[in-house]
N, C-alpha and C positions, 0 to 999 in steps of 0.2 A: 217300233226298232229305233225313232227319236230317243223315246224313253231310256233305252237300254243303251245308248250312243252317251246319254246326259248322266246316267248312273255311273260307265265304265267310266269317265272322264273324272266323277267326284271322286272315283276310288283310288284315282291315281296320284293323286294330293295336289302337292303344291308344283308349279311349272321352277327350271332355273335360274331363270329370271325372278321369278319370286324370293326362290330363296336366298340368292347373293343379292337383293332387294331389303330384305327382312337382314341378313349376315350384316351388311353395309349399318345399317339402321341402329344395329346392339350394339355393333362396334363405334358407332360416334358416342353413343348412350354411355360407352363404358368408358367410352377416354376422356368424354366431358367431366367423368365423375371421377374419376382419379387425377385428372387438371384438378379439379377443386378440391378432395384429398392432399392432391401436394401442395398448394398454394398455402392451405388452410395449414399442412405441417411446419411448411417453411415461414409463416408469420408467425407461429407457437415458439419453433425454434429461435427464430428472430427477439422476444420480448422476453421469452426465459436466458437470453444471454445476456440482452440488454441488462434484463432486470439484475443479471448477476455481477456485472459489471457497476452496476451503481452501486450496489450493496457494499461491493470488493473496494470501490472509491472511498464510498461515507465512513468505512473504517478505516480508513487513510486516513481520512481527512480529519474526524474523529480522533485521532492518535495525534495527529502533526498540534494538533488546534490546540490541543491539552498538554503535551508531552512540550512541543517547540516551544510554544507561545511564551508557555512558565517557566521556561532552562533559565534553572541557574545556579552560581559558582558555588559548592558546599566540600567547603574541610573538612579533610579527616586522616587520623590519623596512620598510617600502612602499617604491615609487620616487619619493619624497620624501626618502627616507633615515631617512622619521619611524619611530617604534615605534608600532602597531595589533597588532591582532590577528585572526589568524584565523576567525573568527567574524558572524556577520551573519543576522538574523532579520528577517526579511518578512513580511507577512500569506499570500505565496504561495509563498515562496521559504524555502529554509535554506542557509547556509552553517555549516559548525564543522568543530571538530576532535576527534577522539575516539582513544581509546587500544585499539593493534590488539595483538590477538594474534599473538607471531610462531611462525610454524611452521619448517618444514623447510628452508624458505628465508628462509634470515638477510637478504637484501637488501632483502624489503620494509618492517622496518624494525617498532618499537613503537607508531606513529604515522601515522594517516591523515586526510586530510582529506576531505570528504564535501558537494557540494552535491547538494540535492534542489531539483525544480522541474516545472514539466508542460511535457510538449512532443509537439505534435502530437495530445494525448490521452490522451497515455503518461505516467504517472509513472517518470522519469529519476532513478536514483542517480548522478552523476559523480565515479568516484572521483581522488586524484592521491598521489602518494607525496611531491611533496612541499607548501611552505605554497601554497594558495587566498587572498589577500587580498579585501575586500569590489570592491577600486576598482583594481584590478591591473589595468595595461594591457599587461603580458606573459603573454600566453597560451603556455603550456611545451605540448611534446607529453609530457609523463607525468601521462598520462590517460587513463580507458579507461570507460565508458558501459558500465549496464545498467537496461533495462526490466524494474520492478519492479512494476509493476500495466498493463493495457490499461482502455480505456474508462472514462476518468475525465475529469470534468465540470470536478472543481474543486476545488482541494488550498489547505485553510487552515490555518497555523498559529497556534498561541497562545503565548504566554511564561509564566510562570509565577514569582513571588519573592514577598517577604516586600517587605511595603510599612515602606516604611523612616521614615514619618512616623508609622506606629503603635506604639501602645507593647502590644498584645497580640500580636502576630507573627502579626497577619491577612495574607491572601496577596492580591494583588492579579495581573490579569491584562493583559497589552498583547499589540497585535495586531503592535506593528513592535519591534523589540531590537537598540540602538545598543551594544554593548561595552564602545566609546571614552566612550560619555558613561556610563552603566553601573557601568564599572570591572572586569566580571565577567559571565560567562553566568549565563542564568537560573536557579535551583532546581530547573524542570525546563519541559518542550517537550511542546503536543499539536499532536497530528497529526487532520484532520480529511479525508479522502478521500469526496466525492459522486461518486457513478459514473454513467452517462449517462440509466441508465432514473432517478434520483433516489433513491437510497438513497444511503445514509452511516455510515463505521465511523469512531471514535475511538481513538486511540491515545495515553496518555499516561504520557512515561516523565520520574523522576525522573535527573538530570545527575551526573556525580562533582566537576562545579567547585562547591558549593554558595552561591553567590551572595552577596548581602552579607555571611551569617551566618561564613562560611567560603572557604580555600582550601586544601588541603590540609594543613589542621587548623588555620590562622591565620586570624585575622581582618583582612579585608580591607575597612577604614573608609576610603574617602575622604578626610570629612572631618579625620580624626586624622592623616591623611598630611601636609594642607596644613598643619592648625596647627604640626606640626612644624618 
């Protein structure tokens, strides 16, 4: 009789308490696995985002280091046969000329012309081997575009120079810069990039053409020229 009862108990399977305990243990294991996978995914996403941001900042750093630090005044004849400069600083765009290192391809020359602006939420760098004039009507084909950064909400430039009306060489900051009125390029250029998430970064570099103080080692004073 006892043997029959033991066999019947074995055939009945697990008890309700055993089933609850097994489900609880299984749930805890799955929860631990899920939390581990979620943590790994979050960590990978953070690393990926940080890597993308680092690449984006490096591209902008290289651009401002090469272009802003080597920016020079470059006179050229416009469509009206008047001498102007390949530089125009606006609050949301910048046109400049900079010295470019000559590589193995000597046909690129030692001077490049650059325009920076926003297009469809992207920071665009437009390069040309031939001069870009501020109001030129001739849009030639010698140009190339490069997306420097994406998800850009706002681009803001500030132009720094010595205050010509001050005796202590204090600095003044302008949102626009007309080189034909200032007779030179600013001593420094600041670029502020605001991303779609509201965060912003600022880059400030001194130019090669030292504005009112000097140009290639010689003082460029418009008033002295006019007096002569």
